[in-house]
All heavy atoms as an XYZ file, in Angstrom:
889
protein
N       0.820     -1.198      0.000
C       0.000      0.000      0.000
C       0.856      1.250      0.000
O       0.432      2.265     -0.497
C      -0.932      0.001      1.205
C      -2.175     -0.800      1.010
S      -3.458     -0.468      2.217
C      -2.607     -0.384      3.743
N       2.025      1.179      0.604
C       2.868      2.355      0.699
C       3.186      2.972     -0.643
O       3.238      4.198     -0.772
N       3.375      2.155     -1.642
C       3.711      2.718     -2.956
C       2.528      3.470     -3.565
O       2.714      4.347     -4.389
C       4.217      1.628     -3.890
C       3.161      0.675     -4.375
C       3.742     -0.247     -5.441
N       2.672     -0.912     -6.123
C       2.541     -2.208     -6.214
N       3.436     -2.996     -5.682
N       1.529     -2.743     -6.843
N       1.307      3.152     -3.155
C       0.132      3.846     -3.655
C      -0.110      5.145     -2.885
O      -0.637      6.099     -3.431
C      -1.120      2.972     -3.535
C      -1.081      1.740     -4.395
C      -0.912      0.493     -3.829
C      -1.220      1.815     -5.773
C      -0.878     -0.650     -4.600
C      -1.187      0.684     -6.566
C      -1.009     -0.561     -5.976
N       0.251      5.161     -1.616
C      -0.073      6.293     -0.750
C       1.016      7.343     -0.679
O       0.755      8.481     -0.314
C      -0.384      5.786      0.662
C      -1.583      4.857      0.757
C      -1.663      4.240      2.150
C      -2.857      5.614      0.435
N       2.242      6.964     -0.960
C       3.339      7.919     -0.932
C       4.082      7.909      0.393
O       3.747      7.167      1.328
N       5.088      8.753      0.486
C       5.990      8.759      1.626
C       5.385      9.334      2.897
O       5.950      9.178      3.969
C       7.259      9.514      1.270
C       8.082      8.803      0.218
C       9.345      9.570     -0.114
O       9.426     10.773      0.078
N      10.336      8.853     -0.617
N       4.266      9.999      2.805
C       3.624     10.543      4.014
C       3.042      9.437      4.892
O       2.725      9.672      6.049
C       2.505     11.506      3.629
C       2.997     12.804      3.050
C       1.888     13.805      2.776
N       0.751     13.668      3.655
C      -0.514     13.744      3.263
N      -0.809     13.957      2.000
N      -1.493     13.605      4.123
N       2.904      8.245      4.347
C       2.307      7.123      5.078
C       3.358      6.070      5.380
O       4.225      5.784      4.565
C       1.182      6.478      4.256
C      -0.013      7.370      4.082
C      -0.060      8.315      3.068
C      -1.107      7.263      4.934
C      -1.169      9.147      2.920
C      -2.209      8.083      4.783
C      -2.228      9.023      3.772
O      -3.317      9.827      3.620
N       3.257      5.493      6.564
C       4.106      4.380      6.969
C       3.182      3.165      7.090
O       2.201      3.205      7.836
C       4.765      4.700      8.319
C       5.588      3.583      8.842
N       6.903      3.396      8.467
C       5.295      2.588      9.709
C       7.369      2.330      9.086
N       6.416      1.825      9.846
N       3.479      2.103      6.389
C       2.607      0.922      6.351
C       3.236     -0.215      7.149
O       4.409     -0.540      6.966
C       2.353      0.478      4.896
C       1.492     -0.769      4.853
C       1.723      1.607      4.098
N       2.447     -0.810      8.035
C       2.842     -1.973      8.822
C       1.762     -3.035      8.673
O       0.613     -2.707      8.441
C       2.978     -1.608     10.306
C       4.124     -0.693     10.629
C       5.473     -1.381     10.602
O       5.512     -2.631     10.598
O       6.485     -0.663     10.583
N       2.143     -4.285      8.867
C       1.185     -5.386      8.753
C       1.038     -6.117     10.084
O       2.027     -6.369     10.765
C       1.643     -6.369      7.679
N      -0.186     -6.465     10.423
C      -0.429     -7.277     11.621
C      -0.303     -8.762     11.304
O      -0.145     -9.570     12.209
C      -1.824     -7.007     12.189
O      -2.818     -7.568     11.353
N      -0.393     -9.097     10.051
C      -0.360    -10.475      9.580
C      -1.436    -11.297     10.300
O      -1.190    -12.329     10.899
C       1.043    -11.109      9.746
C       1.135    -12.417      8.981
C       2.137    -10.154      9.283
N      -2.653    -10.770     10.288
C      -3.785    -11.489     10.867
C      -4.052    -11.142     12.312
O      -3.746    -10.052     12.780
N      -4.606    -12.100     13.024
C      -5.015    -11.904     14.417
C      -3.816    -11.608     15.310
O      -2.749    -12.181     15.128
C      -5.726    -13.154     14.938
C      -7.022    -13.411     14.254
N      -8.202    -12.862     14.688
C      -7.320    -14.147     13.155
C      -9.180    -13.255     13.884
N      -8.677    -14.035     12.952
N      -4.013    -10.720     16.304
C      -2.939    -10.387     17.239
C      -3.291    -10.748     18.681
O      -2.447    -10.653     19.566
C      -2.545     -8.893     17.161
C      -1.969     -8.549     15.796
C      -3.715     -7.993     17.513
N      -4.532    -11.132     18.938
C      -4.946    -11.555     20.283
C      -5.814    -12.790     20.171
O      -6.420    -13.055     19.140
C      -5.758    -10.457     20.994
C      -4.969     -9.257     21.346
C      -5.621     -8.390     22.384
N      -7.005     -8.037     22.147
C      -7.741     -7.318     22.979
N      -7.226     -6.866     24.094
N      -8.989     -7.035     22.710
N      -5.899    -13.506     21.287
C      -6.719    -14.702     21.331
C      -7.206    -14.881     22.766
O      -6.681    -14.259     23.693
C      -5.899    -15.925     20.906
C      -6.760    -17.080     20.424
O      -8.005    -17.010     20.560
O      -6.201    -18.055     19.912
N      -8.192    -15.732     22.929
C      -8.628    -16.093     24.277
C      -7.550    -16.957     24.918
O      -6.782    -17.619     24.223
C      -9.950    -16.860     24.207
C     -11.140    -16.062     23.682
C     -12.325    -16.988     23.446
C     -11.516    -14.950     24.643
N      -7.494    -16.937     26.230
C      -6.534    -17.771     26.949
C      -6.788    -19.238     26.640
O      -7.933    -19.662     26.503
C      -6.653    -17.538     28.455
C      -6.364    -16.130     28.957
C      -6.725    -16.015     30.428
C      -4.915    -15.769     28.740
N      -5.740    -20.010     26.573
C      -5.891    -21.448     26.321
C      -5.792    -22.242     27.610
O      -6.224    -23.382     27.676
C      -4.821    -21.917     25.341
C      -5.027    -21.322     23.972
C      -4.058    -21.875     22.968
N      -4.322    -21.263     21.674
C      -3.397    -20.913     20.813
N      -2.136    -21.142     21.080
N      -3.735    -20.353     19.680
N      -5.202    -21.638     28.630
C      -4.925    -22.358     29.872
C      -6.112    -22.437     30.825
O      -6.122    -23.249     31.737
C      -3.754    -21.702     30.595
O      -4.055    -20.348     30.874
N      -7.099    -21.575     30.624
C      -8.277    -21.595     31.489
C      -9.453    -20.966     30.759
O      -9.293    -20.400     29.677
C      -8.002    -20.849     32.793
C      -7.754    -19.361     32.618
C      -7.561    -18.690     33.966
C      -7.537    -17.180     33.775
N      -7.584    -16.473     35.032
N     -10.616    -21.061     31.362
C     -11.805    -20.460     30.771
C     -11.576    -18.961     30.637
O     -11.253    -18.291     31.607
C     -13.035    -20.726     31.645
C     -14.362    -20.185     31.137
C     -14.724    -20.839     29.798
C     -15.464    -20.428     32.148
N     -11.724    -18.431     29.444
C     -11.411    -17.032     29.159
C     -12.633    -16.140     29.142
O     -12.554    -15.006     28.708
C     -10.727    -16.926     27.804
O      -9.567    -17.680     27.803
N     -13.754    -16.669     29.568
C     -14.980    -15.890     29.584
C     -15.501    -15.893     31.009
O     -15.725    -16.952     31.602
C     -16.024    -16.478     28.606
C     -17.306    -15.689     28.656
C     -15.472    -16.504     27.194
N     -15.680    -14.709     31.563
C     -16.144    -14.575     32.942
C     -17.667    -14.651     32.959
O     -18.357    -13.668     32.710
C     -15.650    -13.250     33.518
C     -15.953    -13.093     34.989
O     -16.744    -13.893     35.539
O     -15.402    -12.159     35.592
N     -18.187    -15.833     33.253
C     -19.631    -16.053     33.218
C     -20.355    -15.303     34.336
O     -21.556    -15.060     34.247
C     -19.985    -17.555     33.260
C     -19.482    -18.253     32.005
C     -19.431    -18.227     34.497
N     -19.633    -14.918     35.377
C     -20.232    -14.178     36.493
C     -20.375    -12.690     36.202
O     -21.108    -11.983     36.875
C     -19.381    -14.356     37.760
C     -19.179    -15.796     38.182
C     -20.477    -16.458     38.614
O     -21.304    -15.789     39.244
O     -20.659    -17.650     38.290
N     -19.652    -12.195     35.203
C     -19.637    -10.759     34.892
C     -19.957    -10.490     33.429
O     -19.143     -9.931     32.699
C     -18.283    -10.151     35.277
C     -18.078    -10.142     36.771
O     -18.868     -9.563     37.496
N     -17.037    -10.810     37.225
N     -21.125    -10.909     33.008
C     -21.590    -10.602     31.652
C     -20.807    -11.255     30.537
O     -20.765    -10.740     29.424
N     -20.162    -12.377     30.838
C     -19.395    -13.121     29.848
C     -18.248    -12.294     29.262
O     -17.912    -12.395     28.084
C     -20.303    -13.669     28.737
C     -21.291    -14.664     29.249
C     -22.569    -14.261     29.637
C     -20.941    -15.996     29.380
C     -23.477    -15.187     30.137
C     -21.842    -16.922     29.881
C     -23.109    -16.512     30.263
N     -17.640    -11.448     30.097
C     -16.515    -10.611     29.663
C     -15.329    -11.513     29.297
O     -14.911    -12.350     30.095
C     -16.118     -9.646     30.769
N     -14.775    -11.336     28.087
C     -13.647    -12.171     27.670
C     -12.319    -11.656     28.229
O     -12.166    -10.474     28.528
C     -13.669    -12.036     26.149
C     -14.269    -10.687     25.911
C     -15.254    -10.463     27.018
N     -11.367    -12.555     28.350
C      -9.996    -12.210     28.715
C      -9.117    -12.598     27.536
O      -9.059    -13.771     27.159
C      -9.536    -12.969     29.975
O     -10.409    -12.634     31.049
C      -8.112    -12.601     30.343
N      -8.458    -11.599     26.953
C      -7.615    -11.838     25.783
C      -6.147    -11.807     26.165
O      -5.752    -11.174     27.135
C      -7.861    -10.774     24.712
C      -9.247    -10.796     24.133
C     -10.172     -9.809     24.471
C      -9.636    -11.791     23.250
C     -11.451     -9.823     23.941
C     -10.921    -11.817     22.718
C     -11.812    -10.828     23.065
O     -13.072    -10.853     22.538
N      -5.344    -12.471     25.353
C      -3.896    -12.441     25.506
C      -3.265    -12.293     24.128
O      -3.868    -12.666     23.121
C      -3.378    -13.722     26.199
O      -1.989    -13.571     26.464
C      -3.623    -14.956     25.367
N      -2.084    -11.718     24.108
C      -1.310    -11.644     22.873
C      -0.411    -12.878     22.859
O       0.434    -13.031     23.749
C      -0.463    -10.352     22.812
C       0.403    -10.341     21.561
C      -1.359     -9.121     22.859
N      -0.609    -13.775     21.894
C       0.228    -14.979     21.839
C       1.708    -14.612     21.682
O       2.045    -13.564     21.127
C      -0.276    -15.720     20.596
C      -1.619    -15.155     20.310
C      -1.597    -13.750     20.824
N       2.569    -15.475     22.178
C       4.017    -15.228     22.119
C       4.484    -14.831     20.722
O       5.282    -13.916     20.565
C       4.762    -16.486     22.555
C       5.661    -16.268     23.735
C       6.542    -17.449     24.048
C       5.782    -18.740     24.207
N       6.612    -19.832     24.714
N       3.979    -15.538     19.724
C       4.432    -15.297     18.351
C       3.961    -13.955     17.777
O       4.420    -13.535     16.735
C       4.020    -16.444     17.422
C       2.525    -16.638     17.269
C       1.887    -17.537     18.316
O       2.545    -17.922     19.303
O       0.703    -17.857     18.140
N       3.049    -13.270     18.475
C       2.553    -11.967     18.000
C       3.043    -10.794     18.847
O       2.766     -9.645     18.534
C       1.017    -11.967     17.965
C       0.442    -12.832     16.869
C       0.792    -12.265     15.508
C       0.079    -13.005     14.410
N      -0.015    -12.233     13.194
N       3.772    -11.057     19.917
C       4.207     -9.971     20.810
C       5.102     -8.961     20.101
O       4.945     -7.760     20.280
C       4.892    -10.546     22.047
C       3.891    -11.221     22.958
C       4.529    -11.774     24.202
N       3.509    -12.530     24.934
C       3.765    -13.532     25.716
N       5.029    -13.925     25.907
N       2.801    -14.174     26.328
N       6.014     -9.444     19.297
C       6.900     -8.540     18.555
C       6.104     -7.700     17.558
O       6.353     -6.512     17.396
C       7.986     -9.343     17.844
C       9.051     -8.476     17.205
C      10.161     -9.306     16.580
O      10.672    -10.232     17.255
O      10.506     -9.030     15.414
N       5.145     -8.327     16.897
C       4.287     -7.615     15.940
C       3.524     -6.504     16.651
O       3.485     -5.366     16.181
C       3.299     -8.587     15.246
C       2.260     -7.836     14.437
C       4.037     -9.579     14.385
N       2.932     -6.828     17.803
C       2.155     -5.830     18.552
C       3.060     -4.687     19.010
O       2.683     -3.517     18.917
C       1.410     -6.485     19.736
C       0.833     -5.431     20.667
C       0.307     -7.393     19.218
N       4.260     -4.983     19.467
C       5.181     -3.925     19.888
C       5.570     -3.029     18.715
O       5.659     -1.807     18.857
C       6.429     -4.527     20.540
C       6.176     -5.065     21.924
C       5.578     -4.011     22.862
O       6.020     -2.876     22.936
N       4.533     -4.401     23.569
N       5.774     -3.624     17.539
C       6.100     -2.839     16.340
C       4.934     -1.938     15.957
O       5.127     -0.756     15.665
C       6.451     -3.790     15.191
C       6.879     -3.088     13.928
C       7.348     -4.061     12.851
N       6.664     -5.335     12.776
C       5.476     -5.550     12.223
N       4.794     -4.547     11.712
N       4.943     -6.753     12.183
N       3.717     -2.486     16.012
C       2.530     -1.697     15.688
C       2.326     -0.572     16.701
O       1.992      0.556     16.340
C       1.293     -2.591     15.621
C       1.272     -3.632     14.509
C       0.081     -4.564     14.681
C       1.246     -2.969     13.149
N       2.537     -0.879     17.952
C       2.395      0.127     19.011
C       3.393      1.262     18.812
O       3.035      2.435     18.895
C       2.604     -0.530     20.379
C       2.362      0.383     21.543
C       2.465     -0.377     22.857
C       2.066      0.492     24.015
N       2.004     -0.278     25.268
N       4.639      0.924     18.523
C       5.662      1.938     18.275
C       5.336      2.801     17.081
O       5.480      4.028     17.125
N       4.887      2.181     16.011
C       4.528      2.936     14.807
C       3.338      3.849     15.082
O       3.319      5.007     14.644
C       4.219      1.981     13.651
N       2.352      3.350     15.824
C       1.159      4.149     16.136
C       1.512      5.357     17.001
O       0.929      6.431     16.846
C       0.108      3.287     16.823
N       2.474      5.187     17.908
C       2.873      6.295     18.770
C       3.534      7.417     17.980
O       3.525      8.568     18.416
C       3.813      5.800     19.872
C       3.106      4.959     20.904
C       4.055      4.311     21.896
O       5.256      4.227     21.679
N       3.496      3.843     23.001
N       4.070      7.098     16.819
C       4.719      8.099     15.967
C       3.740      8.778     15.010
O       4.109      9.711     14.305
C       5.839      7.440     15.144
C       6.909      6.784     15.976
C       7.651      7.771     16.846
O       8.035      8.837     16.391
N       7.837      7.433     18.111
N       2.504      8.314     14.995
C       1.525      8.792     14.010
C       0.447      9.641     14.669
O       0.007      9.359     15.780
C       0.873      7.595     13.315
N       0.013     10.658     13.949
C      -1.110     11.473     14.418
C      -2.427     10.752     14.152
O      -3.388     10.897     14.908
C      -1.104     12.822     13.718
N      -2.468      9.980     13.078
C      -3.672      9.245     12.679
C      -3.262      7.836     12.284
O      -2.258      7.649     11.615
C      -4.338      9.934     11.480
C      -5.677      9.368     11.082
C      -6.756      9.681     12.114
O      -6.873     10.798     12.563
N      -7.518      8.685     12.489
N      -4.046      6.846     12.702
C      -3.786      5.446     12.363
C      -4.957      4.945     11.530
O      -6.112      5.044     11.944
C      -3.620      4.580     13.634
C      -3.463      3.113     13.265
C      -2.436      5.066     14.455
N      -4.648      4.412     10.361
C      -5.665      3.834      9.488
C      -5.536      2.322      9.562
O      -4.462      1.777      9.311
C      -5.462      4.296      8.046
C      -5.659      5.769      7.866
C      -4.588      6.649      7.953
C      -6.920      6.296      7.622
C      -4.761      8.010      7.798
C      -7.109      7.656      7.466
C      -6.029      8.505      7.558
O      -6.201      9.860      7.411
N      -6.610      1.642      9.912
C      -6.620      0.192      9.971
C      -7.301     -0.331      8.716
O      -8.450      0.000      8.447
C      -7.329     -0.280     11.240
C      -6.645      0.173     12.538
C      -7.472     -0.218     13.753
C      -5.240     -0.392     12.640
N      -6.567     -1.128      7.957
C      -7.049     -1.598      6.653
C      -7.048     -3.119      6.604
O      -6.387     -3.729      5.776
C      -6.181     -1.021      5.541
N      -7.784     -3.745      7.515
C      -7.915     -5.198      7.507
C      -8.998     -5.595      6.502
O      -9.638     -4.732      5.894
C      -8.271     -5.704      8.918
O      -9.403     -4.975      9.395
C      -7.109     -5.499      9.881
N      -9.194     -6.893      6.349
C     -10.179     -7.382      5.372
C     -11.549     -6.737      5.587
O     -11.938     -6.436      6.716
C     -10.323     -8.900      5.473
C      -9.132     -9.640      4.901
O      -8.329     -9.011      4.185
O      -8.998    -10.844      5.168
N     -12.307     -6.558      4.503
C     -13.601     -5.858      4.582
C     -14.763     -6.750      5.021
O     -15.828     -6.745      4.415
C     -13.797     -5.351      3.151
C     -13.108     -6.376      2.313
C     -11.918     -6.823      3.124
N     -14.556     -7.528      6.083
C     -15.624     -8.378      6.604
C     -15.633     -8.280      8.127
O     -14.858     -7.524      8.711
C     -15.452     -9.826      6.132
C     -14.104    -10.432      6.493
O     -13.381     -9.858      7.343
O     -13.745    -11.485      5.935
N     -16.516     -9.030      8.784
C     -16.616     -8.959     10.248
C     -15.323     -9.380     10.924
O     -14.912     -8.809     11.925
C     -17.768     -9.828     10.761
C     -19.125     -9.223     10.461
C     -20.209    -10.028     11.073
N     -20.158    -11.413     10.581
C     -20.957    -12.374     10.958
N     -21.891    -12.136     11.848
N     -20.855    -13.577     10.467
N     -14.670    -10.394     10.383
C     -13.407    -10.836     10.972
C     -12.349     -9.735     10.848
O     -11.593     -9.478     11.787
C     -12.916    -12.114     10.300
C     -11.638    -12.640     10.930
C     -11.160    -13.936     10.286
O     -11.552    -14.241      9.145
O     -10.389    -14.632     10.953
N     -12.315     -9.069      9.707
C     -11.394     -7.952      9.520
C     -11.675     -6.818     10.483
O     -10.758     -6.182     11.016
N     -12.950     -6.551     10.724
C     -13.346     -5.515     11.677
C     -12.875     -5.902     13.080
O     -12.346     -5.074     13.827
C     -14.862     -5.335     11.652
C     -15.338     -3.993     12.105
C     -15.136     -2.889     11.084
O     -15.153     -3.133      9.871
O     -14.970     -1.742     11.527
N     -13.021     -7.185     13.426
C     -12.574     -7.668     14.732
C     -11.054     -7.584     14.857
O     -10.534     -7.168     15.897
C     -13.047     -9.109     14.948
N     -10.333     -7.955     13.813
C      -8.872     -7.846     13.839
C      -8.461     -6.399     14.048
O      -7.559     -6.105     14.841
C      -8.245     -8.444     12.564
C      -8.414     -9.970     12.558
C      -6.767     -8.056     12.453
C      -8.023    -10.641     11.255
N      -9.119     -5.473     13.361
C      -8.807     -4.049     13.525
C      -9.020     -3.627     14.980
O      -8.195     -2.910     15.562
C      -9.661     -3.205     12.582
N     -10.110     -4.070     15.590
C     -10.395     -3.730     16.988
C      -9.335     -4.314     17.914
O      -8.850     -3.652     18.836
C     -11.794     -4.226     17.368
C     -12.113     -3.979     18.800
C     -12.447     -2.787     19.375
C     -12.104     -4.948     19.852
N     -12.668     -2.964     20.732
C     -12.460     -4.285     21.049
C     -11.847     -6.309     19.902
C     -12.545     -4.938     22.272
C     -11.935     -6.961     21.126
C     -12.282     -6.267     22.282
N      -8.940     -5.562     17.661
C      -7.920     -6.203     18.485
C      -6.562     -5.508     18.330
O      -5.828     -5.355     19.309
C      -7.795     -7.687     18.164
C      -8.866     -8.521     18.795
N      -8.872     -8.833     20.126
C      -9.971     -9.097     18.255
C      -9.933     -9.583     20.403
N     -10.621     -9.747     19.281
N      -6.221     -5.104     17.123
C      -4.976     -4.357     16.904
C      -5.014     -3.064     17.702
O      -4.057     -2.723     18.404
C      -4.745     -4.070     15.402
C      -3.671     -3.008     15.201
C      -4.375     -5.344     14.657
N      -6.123     -2.349     17.620
C      -6.270     -1.092     18.347
C      -6.100     -1.321     19.849
O      -5.369     -0.597     20.521
C      -7.633     -0.465     18.051
C      -7.838      0.896     18.671
S      -9.445      1.612     18.274
C     -10.510      0.696     19.380
N      -6.745     -2.345     20.374
C      -6.688     -2.619     21.812
C      -5.312     -3.134     22.241
O      -4.745     -2.652     23.225
C      -7.773     -3.624     22.190
N      -4.758     -4.084     21.520
C      -3.478     -4.689     21.907
C      -2.333     -3.696     21.820
O      -1.423     -3.719     22.645
C      -3.187     -5.905     21.022
N      -2.383     -2.810     20.840
C      -1.320     -1.814     20.664
C      -1.617     -0.520     21.416
O      -0.873      0.449     21.275
C      -1.114     -1.530     19.179
N      -2.696     -0.505     22.190
C      -3.082      0.658     23.003
C      -3.167      1.934     22.165
O      -2.658      2.985     22.540
C      -2.112      0.836     24.170
N      -3.842      1.819     21.036
C      -4.040      2.974     20.158
C      -5.357      3.627     20.553
O      -6.395      2.963     20.543
C      -4.087      2.557     18.673
C      -2.841      1.754     18.290
C      -4.243      3.784     17.778
C      -2.930      1.068     16.944
N      -5.362      4.901     20.900
C      -6.618      5.551     21.286
C      -7.622      5.547     20.135
O      -7.257      5.794     18.974
C      -6.214      6.976     21.641
C      -4.735      7.036     21.573
C      -4.229      5.807     20.922
N      -8.861      5.267     20.450
C      -9.910      5.229     19.419
C      -9.986      6.551     18.656
O     -10.306      6.571     17.469
C     -11.258      4.899     20.053
N      -9.669      7.651     19.327
C      -9.722      8.961     18.674
C      -8.682      9.103     17.572
O      -8.815      9.963     16.699
C      -9.527     10.077     19.706
O      -8.260      9.935     20.340
N      -7.652      8.256     17.570
C      -6.604      8.327     16.553
C      -6.817      7.322     15.423
O      -6.034      7.278     14.480
C      -5.245      8.071     17.195
N      -7.889      6.517     15.507
C      -8.093      5.415     14.561
C      -9.185      5.728     13.549
O     -10.252      6.228     13.895
C      -8.451      4.115     15.318
C      -8.879      3.012     14.369
C      -7.262      3.657     16.152
N      -8.903      5.396     12.306
C      -9.885      5.409     11.232
C      -9.773      4.068     10.518
O      -8.701      3.478     10.438
C      -9.609      6.535     10.230
C      -9.881      7.923     10.769
C     -11.379      8.188     10.812
O     -12.004      8.429      9.799
N     -11.949      8.135     12.000
N     -10.895      3.608      9.996
C     -10.948      2.323      9.286
C     -11.087      2.610      7.809
O     -11.874      3.455      7.397
C     -12.174      1.550      9.799
C     -12.421      0.235      9.129
C     -11.695     -0.881      9.879
N     -12.281     -2.160      9.522
C     -11.859     -2.897      8.509
N     -10.862     -2.498      7.767
N     -12.444     -4.043      8.248
N     -10.290      1.938      7.003
C     -10.409      2.039      5.551
C     -10.661      0.641      4.993
O     -10.117     -0.340      5.491
C      -9.171      2.682      4.887
C      -9.070      4.151      5.238
C      -7.891      1.979      5.259
N     -11.506      0.587      3.985
C     -11.904     -0.703      3.411
C     -11.787     -0.619      1.894
O     -12.273      0.325      1.274
C     -13.367     -1.037      3.798
C     -13.812     -2.325      3.146
C     -13.506     -1.134      5.309
N     -11.130     -1.623      1.317
C     -11.060     -1.725     -0.134
C     -11.067     -3.199     -0.505
O     -10.731     -4.056      0.306
C      -9.835     -0.995     -0.704
C      -8.548     -1.287      0.011
C      -7.739     -2.348     -0.366
C      -8.137     -0.490      1.065
C      -6.559     -2.608      0.297
C      -6.956     -0.745      1.735
C      -6.159     -1.810      1.345
N     -11.472     -3.484     -1.729
C     -11.641     -4.876     -2.165
C     -10.576     -5.322     -3.153
O     -10.583     -6.475     -3.582
C     -13.034     -5.067     -2.779
C     -14.131     -4.829     -1.789
N     -14.580     -5.800     -0.931
C     -14.840     -3.718     -1.481
C     -15.526     -5.312     -0.155
N     -15.691     -4.046     -0.468
N      -9.699     -4.412     -3.519
C      -8.629     -4.758     -4.453
C      -7.452     -3.827     -4.201
O      -7.635     -2.706     -3.714
C      -9.095     -4.631     -5.896
C      -9.597     -3.237     -6.248
C     -10.259     -3.152     -7.603
O     -10.929     -4.117     -7.994
O     -10.098     -2.102     -8.265
N      -6.270     -4.299     -4.504
C      -5.082     -3.477     -4.298
C      -4.729     -2.813     -5.622
O      -3.894     -3.295     -6.390
C      -3.921     -4.312     -3.728
C      -4.343     -4.914     -2.393
C      -2.670     -3.451     -3.554
C      -3.344     -5.839     -1.760
N      -5.455     -1.721     -5.865
C      -5.193     -0.885     -7.033
C      -5.109      0.553     -6.548
O      -5.607      0.898     -5.469
C      -6.323     -0.988     -8.086
O      -7.535     -0.484     -7.510
C      -6.517     -2.432     -8.561
N      -4.494      1.395     -7.339
C      -4.349      2.806     -6.992
C      -5.714      3.438     -6.715
O      -5.904      4.098     -5.690
C      -3.626      3.549     -8.117
C      -3.270      4.965     -7.748
O      -2.542      5.144     -6.743
O      -3.716      5.891     -8.448
N      -6.663      3.216     -7.588
C      -7.991      3.825     -7.435
C      -8.708      3.329     -6.181
O      -9.304      4.120     -5.443
C      -8.846      3.555     -8.675
N      -8.650      2.017     -5.916
C      -9.345      1.457     -4.759
C      -8.742      1.958     -3.447
O      -9.474      2.341     -2.519
C      -9.307     -0.066     -4.810
N      -7.436      1.986     -3.365
C      -6.780      2.419     -2.129
C      -6.983      3.905     -1.899
O      -7.353      4.326     -0.798
C      -5.291      2.030     -2.145
C      -5.180      0.500     -2.069
C      -4.545      2.696     -0.993
C      -3.800     -0.040     -2.296
N      -6.791      4.703     -2.909
C      -7.009      6.147     -2.745
C      -8.474      6.450     -2.462
O      -8.787      7.347     -1.673
C      -6.506      6.904     -3.969
C      -4.991      6.948     -4.003
C      -4.455      7.715     -5.168
C      -2.931      7.731     -5.103
N      -2.340      8.284     -6.307
N      -9.388      5.697     -3.047
C     -10.810      5.866     -2.752
C     -11.120      5.540     -1.303
O     -11.866      6.252     -0.629
N     -10.533      4.465     -0.790
C     -10.755      4.067      0.607
C     -10.195      5.114      1.563
O     -10.842      5.481      2.547
C     -10.116      2.712      0.874
N      -9.006      5.606      1.292
C      -8.405      6.611      2.158
C      -9.097      7.963      2.022
O      -8.997      8.803      2.911
C      -6.901      6.727      1.903
C      -6.114      5.692      2.656
C      -6.033      4.392      2.189
C      -5.471      6.016      3.833
C      -5.322      3.429      2.886
C      -4.767      5.057      4.545
C      -4.688      3.760      4.069
N      -9.825      8.148      0.955
C     -10.620      9.368      0.787
C     -11.923      9.318      1.566
O     -12.598     10.340      1.727
N     -12.303      8.126      2.036
C     -13.557      7.939      2.774
C     -13.343      7.052      4.004
O     -13.976      5.995      4.137
C     -14.621      7.322      1.866
C     -14.952      8.171      0.686
N     -14.315      8.035     -0.520
C     -15.810      9.201      0.565
C     -14.792      8.936     -1.359
N     -15.695      9.653     -0.731
N     -12.464      7.451      4.924
C     -12.277      6.630      6.121
C     -13.499      6.700      7.014
O     -14.324      7.613      6.897
C     -11.064      7.268      6.798
C     -11.116      8.690      6.377
C     -11.681      8.674      4.971
N     -13.634      5.731      7.905
C     -14.765      5.693      8.827
C     -14.280      5.191     10.184
O     -13.142      4.758     10.330
C     -15.877      4.809      8.289
C     -15.472      3.344      8.110
C     -16.664      2.466      7.764
N     -16.346      1.106      7.458
C     -16.060      0.153      8.345
N     -16.015      0.428      9.623
N     -15.808     -1.081      7.957
N     -15.164      5.239     11.169
C     -14.866      4.673     12.479
C     -14.979      3.158     12.410
O     -15.600      2.611     11.488
C     -15.842      5.200     13.524
C     -15.660      6.682     13.817
O     -14.540      7.199     13.640
O     -16.656      7.315     14.221
N     -14.395      2.489     13.377
C     -14.597      1.047     13.487
C     -16.069      0.755     13.717
O     -16.751      1.493     14.428
C     -13.800      0.490     14.672
C     -12.336      0.230     14.377
C     -11.525      0.295     15.638
C     -12.179     -1.119     13.735
N     -16.554     -0.292     13.122
C     -17.954     -0.697     13.294
C     -18.039     -1.621     14.506
O     -17.716     -2.810     14.418
C     -18.447     -1.417     12.039
C     -19.902     -1.792     12.110
O     -20.529     -1.607     13.186
O     -20.423     -2.279     11.087
N     -18.438     -1.085     15.632
C     -18.484     -1.859     16.861
C     -19.723     -2.765     16.941
O     -19.848     -3.569     17.864
C     -18.429     -0.934     18.081
C     -17.124     -0.155     18.168
S     -15.639     -1.192     18.119
C     -15.790     -2.011     19.689
N     -20.624     -2.655     15.986
C     -21.782     -3.549     15.960
C     -21.366     -4.894     15.400
O     -21.996     -5.874     15.495
C     -22.915     -2.962     15.113
C     -23.557     -1.776     15.809
O     -23.493     -1.703     17.045
O     -24.105     -0.939     15.095
């Protein structure tokens, strides 16, 4: 994406999911509204630290995960795991990696869809 957006943008990849439910015990608190407990798996800790560092250097963070519910969830998990304030996050969605699609998506960013 960086080659389409130019040097003003720094592009990093999460390479998929960055958090998961605990494997060692029940990760859903049935006594408190089924609140989940997430962890960053060992193999994703370096990725999350890289994303967190990059986000701290940016005034605005655009999350461009897949344009489906799973992609929306990954974007939310990236935001939470990397401690990126929601006020600094915008979501961009495109269905193909072309100049027109990427520039169109960045021309119409939106908030994360929490529904």
